[in-house]
Each structure stands twice: as structure tokens, then as C-alpha cells.
N, C-alpha and C positions, 0 to 999 in steps of 0.2 A: 454652524456661522463659518463662513471660509475664513483661509489665511489671510491673517491683515497684516500687509507690507508697508512698511516707513520707508524703507528703500529695497533694494536689492539684498534680498538674504539678511534683512532686519525684520523681524517679526513681533506682532506683540502678542502676548501668549496668556495675556491677563485672564482676569473674570469679571462678572459682570453683578454685583449685590443688587439683587431686584427690591428687595423686601426688606432692608437696611430701614430702619427708621430713626432710630438712637445711637449717636455715635461718641460715646461717653459722654453724655448729657448735651450736646450738639444735635438737635432736631435734623434730620435728614429728611426729607419729605419726599425728594425724590433719589432715593437711592443711592449709590455710590459704585464704583468699580477699584478693583486692587489691580494696578498695570503694572506686568512684567513684560520684559524684551529680550528677545533670543538676538545673538549679532553670530551668525556662523561663515566662519572665515575658514583657514587651515586651523585655526583654534576655533574652540566653540565657547559663548560668554552668555551665561544668564546673567540680565542685570535684574537683582530682587526678584523677591518672591511674594505671596497672597496671604490672604489672612488663612490659618488652619481650616475650617472645615470645609475651603476648596481649594483643597490640596490635590486630590485625585483630580480636580478638573484642569490646575496647572498643570500634572503629569502628560492627562491626555492632550494638553495642547504642545506640550513640548515634542512627545511623541511623535504627532502630525510633521513634523519636521526633523527630529532627529532621536536617538534614543535616550535617555538620564544619563545610561552610562558612558555616550561620547561627551557629555559636557565636562571641561576642560576650567571654567572658572564660574562661580556663582558669587555676584559683585553685590554686596551688601552697602547699599546707600546709607540704609537708616535702621534701626535695631527695634524700634517698636512694630510690637505683635502684629498690626495688620498689615505689614509688610514684611516680617521673621517667622511668622510662628509657623510657616510649612518648610522651612530651612531644613529640622531633622530630618524630617520624611524625602526631601529631596537629594538630602546627602547620604540617607540608607541607601540609594540606588545608584547614586555619581561618585563612588567611592573613593576615585582619584580624582575627584573635584578640587579646585586649592580655591578658598574663599578670601576676596579680593575685598576689604576693609579698612577704615581707619583703626589708628589706635583705640579711641573710644567705643569704636565699633565691635574691636574683638572683647575689649571689656565686656561691654556689654551682651556679646552674645556669648560669652562664658557663664555672666551672672544668671541669664535666662536659661541656657541649655546644657548647663554645666561644663563641665572639661571632657571632649570627645578626641577623637583621634581624628578631629579633623585637620588639613593644613591650610595655615592661617599665608596671607601675606598682607603687609600692612603698608599702605600708602600714605601720602600726604599731597599736598597742592603740590603740581606740577609734575607729577608722577607720571610714567605712561606704561601701556601693556602692548604689546606686540600679539595681535591675532594672526597676523600673517600678512595680506595686504590692508588689513583696517588695524588702526591703534584708538586703545583707548586714554583718554587723558582723566587726571582726576584733580576735582578742586575742593578741600575741607571745605564747609557751609557750618562752624557749628551755631548752636542756636536758631537755626532756621529748620526746624523749630526745635533739634535735642542736639545735646552738645557732642554727639557723634555723627551727626548728622552732612551727608557729602555730597557730589554732584559728579555725574560720570557723561564725558562727553566722549562720542563719536567722531574721532575729526575728520575722518575723509569726508564721511558723509555730513556733516556739521549738524548733527540732532545731539541736543541736552538731553541728556534722564536726569531732572533735578529731584527728585524723590517727592517731597510735602510742597517745595514751592510752585508756583503756577497753575496749582490742582484746584477740582471742584468734585464737592460730592456731588455725582450727576449721572443717573444709570442710563442707557439708552444704547439702544441697536446699532449704533453708528459711532466710529471711532474716532472724528477727525472733525477740528472747530465749523469749518467749511460745508459738512453736513447737518447740521443741530441750530434753532433757533437763536439769533444771537443775544435776542433778549432775555431769555431763561440762558445762557452760555455765562453772560457776564453778571446775571444776575445771583447764580452759584458761585462765581469766582469771587465775587464781593465778598459774599455772605462765609468764604472761605476764609478769605485774607483777614475781616474783621474778625472771624471766632478762634481761631489757630495762631496767624501770624502778627496781625496786628502789634503786639507787644514788643516786634524784634523789628521796627520801623527802621531805625539807625543802620542795623545789620543790613538789613534788606537793601538801603541804598549801597551802601558800601561793598554790599557782593555784585550789584549789579555794573557798579560802574567799575567793579576790579575783572571781569570777565574779559573785554574787550583786548586787556592787558596782559592776558593772558593766551589771547589771540583766539577767542572762545567767542565766535558770531554765528550763534545759530541760525540754522534756517526750518529745524522742529525742534520744537519742545514738546517732551514725551514725559509727563509727569507719572506720579503713581496716582491717584487720585482723577477721576473724570475724561473728557476727552483730549485729543493730544494737537496742539496747534500745528498746524503744515501750514495754514496759508496766512495767517494772521501772528505771528509767534511777538511780533512787537508792540501788538495791542496789549498782550497783558502785561508785557516789561513794565511798556508804560505808564499802564493802570496799578500798577503795583509802584512804581516811582510816583505815582500821583498820590496815592493814597496812603505810602508811607512818609511823603511831604505833610502829611495832616491837610492836602486840598478842600475845602468843603466848598459846599453851596448853599444858596438862599432857601435853607429848610432848615424845620424846627421838628422834634420829635418829642412827644408828650408818652411821659412811661409813667403809671399810676396803680393803685388799686383802694378798693374802697370796700366799707362794711356795712352800710347803709344808706348808700348816695351821696350822701353830701360832697367828700372829694371828687365822686364823679363829676358831680355838678360843676366842682370850679375846674374840672380840667376840659369841660365842652366849654365854660366861657373863655378860659385861654385859648382854647383852641378856632374859637368864632373869631376871637379879636385877629389873631395872629393870621389867620384864612383871608378877612374881608380887606386887611393890607396888602392882599396880593403873596403872599409869602407860601409856599408849601408846605404842607405840615403832616405827620402822622400821627394818632396816637393812637397808643395800646395799654386795655386793662391787662395787670400781669399775670393773673390767673387764667386769661384767656389766652394767653400769646406765648412764643417760646424766645427764649433768649438769643438764638441764632439769628432770628431773622429779624429782631429789635437789632442789634446788634449792623446788622445789612445798612439797616437805613440811618442809625447815627456813624455810620464809618465816613460820610459825607454831609451829613447835617451839623450845620452853622450852630444850633441851641437845643439843649435838651433840657426838659424840665419834668421833675420828679414830684410826683404828691401821693403821701401816704398818709391815713389816719393814723393818729395815733392809740396803741396799745399797751399796755404797762407801761407808759412814762417813755415810751420809741416808738419808732416808725415800724409799719406791719412787718410781720417775716416774709412774705415775696418781696418786698420792697428791700429789705436787708438784704438778700441773697442776690437782688440783681445788682444792687451798689458794690457787692463784695465782686462777682464776675465782672461788671464793667470797668472798676478804679482797677482789675487786674489786668485788664487790655491795654489801659492805657491808651485811652484815643487822643489823638490831638488837636490843637484847634478849635474848641467847643467852648461855649457860653455854657453854665448850669445856673439852674434857677429850682427853688422847690417851694412847695406850698403843699398843706394839709389840716386837717380839721382835725377835732377833738370834743371831750367831751366834759368830761370836771376838770380833765389837767393837760397841759399841751407836752409836747416833749418831742414827735415826728420830727418836727421842721428845725428843732434847733441839733435830733439826731444826724438827720441827712446832711443839714450843712458841715456837719462837723467832720462827716465818714470822709466829703468831697474836697474838704480845704486839706485834711491829712492827707489825702492821695496826692496834693498839688495843684486841684484844679481851681479854674476860676468861678468863685460863685456870685450873682449879683444877692446882696444883702441889701435890709433885713428880707427873709422868705416869708410868703402871707402865710395865716393860720386862720380859721374861725374856726367859731364854738358850736357845735350841733350845727342844723342845717344850714346853708347860708342865706341870709337874703338878700331882696334886691339890690340894696346899698352893698351889699360883699362882694354879690357877684359882677356889680359896678369894679369893684377892687381888683377883682380874677383879669377883668378886661385890661383895666390900663396896665396889669401885670404884662397881661399879651401883647399889649403895646411897647411897652420898653423893653421888649424882647425884642420885636421888631425893628425897636429903633438900634438896638445892641448888634443885629444882623446886617442893616444897611448901613450899617458908621463904615 
């Protein structure tokens, strides 16, 4: 692969993970990248490292520009293992390099990798590091998405390296946003936000508003996963603002699971009623779908309808797991409704309602439940629920 320059003597030295399909439970159908950046000046700085299995690829990429022994600084924006686990390997060669990180970053590195004879420089928001003709500025970004997270800004070239903000899990031979399919790019960016950063929406808004006040107005945003935003950095920033403010569209998402088909019949009747009113609707059977894809659709949906059969007096296990996942991500601005079927005794509808209300979500009540297989009349009730949801969406 040819050397990739973001600006003169600013290089991408990361790696592409074509085969990744699971990122601690987040299904990554298009793989990912682990991005690291090398800034060469009077002093040389490596910004972030990569996941441990790719440590030698990182080292080889750096050596195409300079020797590891010539590294003066290694910037650690985030200690999570996909970004820091090759740090020890790099430091074995870059023995004179100083690790630049936040106070919490140092604590995390020591916890992960033990007490090493590493030189640390602790930075906070507003601190600067001169490399010669270039200057790195640092912005702490706690809980975006770990307590130690920070951004690094290459001031003269206006390149923001925000680690896990503004990224995507997307493996591609292209490095820049203007080189890839925009629909695929934004699809993966939305999925990434929904499954990783959505719980921190209010913090994201404040951080985006803070950056111009710190005289940080990037012309390039270089995240640690996916492609680099060189042509449309404002596109992803504006998308993050809209997502963080809970902006929704006239769309509904139905998530269900079924044992003998009864709950599925209910789901299809609700779906038909919504679609017939011209509302976009997506339907997912839980055992045939993955959480990451569903959350991407929920991100901009106005209504979420969840269905489950009753098992042991409560909801089906796949739906229970889904609700724990989705309520932890705290999506904003949704209308929630529940439905389900049961045999000799109900429980799923009650359990789903209680779970959602406990999480602080608005739930249409009462939930709809039927015994055994739904009759034509009961399927009519399902259609009525769908029409009620449409009225709520359009209100």
C-alpha cells in the first residue's frame, strides 16, 4: 500500500482489519480499521497505536517513514485495547519516547500494562506540545467514550484526531471520505454512533460547541476507526449534532421474537397497518438480527414497537437481552409500544412495559396481548395498534 499523507509529513500508519465481524458484541459486517498517525517535524510524534495482533504492521508502516527509535512522542488518546495494546511493543523500540496522555490515561495504561520505565507527560485541555514548526493541542473528552478519552489537534494543518469520536467500523482500501460510497459511509457512521456514543449525547453536544471556543476548526477529522473526513468534515459533525439532539424521522421499527408464530403474526399485522399509512417501517426478528443493525435504525426512528411471547411468566430471553441493551444506550425522542402472546398465563407485556418505564421511556398503554394464535378479530386489534402508532408519529 502506498504511503498515505493527510498533509505534508503527516501520515496514516494504521492497519485494516478485513476479517473482524464481532467487536465485543457489536457485529461488524464490514470489518474495521485501527488508525494511527505519524507527524514528522523537528520532533516526531505517533498519535495512537493499534490492536496487538497488528503491532508489526504498525511498526512496518512507521519504518517506511522513520525508525521507531526516532519517535520522540507517542500520544495516547484512549487506553482501550484496540488502540493501546501494541503500545508496549512500540515502546520496546522507542525507548526514549515520551508518552503523552491525560491523567486518567496514565492511570489506565499503568493498570493495563504495569509499572514500566516509561516517561509520561500528562496533559489537559488547552495544553500544547511543540514539534518544531508544528504544534499539537489537546482537549480532554471524558466519556467520549471512556473517562480517559482526549482529542489531539494538529494546529497548523487543522487536523483533529479525536480517537473514537466520528468513526465507523469500515474496512476499505480507500482512506478518505470522498473515495467511498457515501450511503455506506453514513450507514456505518450512524451504526457506530448508535451503538457506542449514543449514551453520551449531551456530552457530545457540549464538546462540539466547545471546540470553536478553543480555536479548533478542523479541515480534516481523522478518527481511529474507518475513513478520514477530508472533504466533508462538517457532514459528520452535523450528523452527530442531529443524532445527539434526538432528531427523528417518520419511521417505525418493530423488534420481536416468536416461538410458534403467534407473535410474528401480530408483528406483521402491525407492520402492514403502519406501512399502509405511508410510514417507513423496519421489522426485525431478534434471533435473525443483530443488535448493532437494529440500533442504527432505531437511532432516527420516531416509534419502536417490541413484541414477545411469554416464557416462564416473563418476556422471551432474546427480547430481555435486547431491552437491556437498548435502554442502556438511552435513545432519545421515541414512542414505545409493546405487544405479545401467551399460552396459559401472560407476563411478557407487563415485563416489557415495566422495563421500559423503569428506564424512563414513554410507553403507550395498555400493551396488546393475545392468547394462543391471534384470531382475525385480534389481528384487527394489532392493526389498530399500528394506526395508533401512526397517529403518534404524525402528531
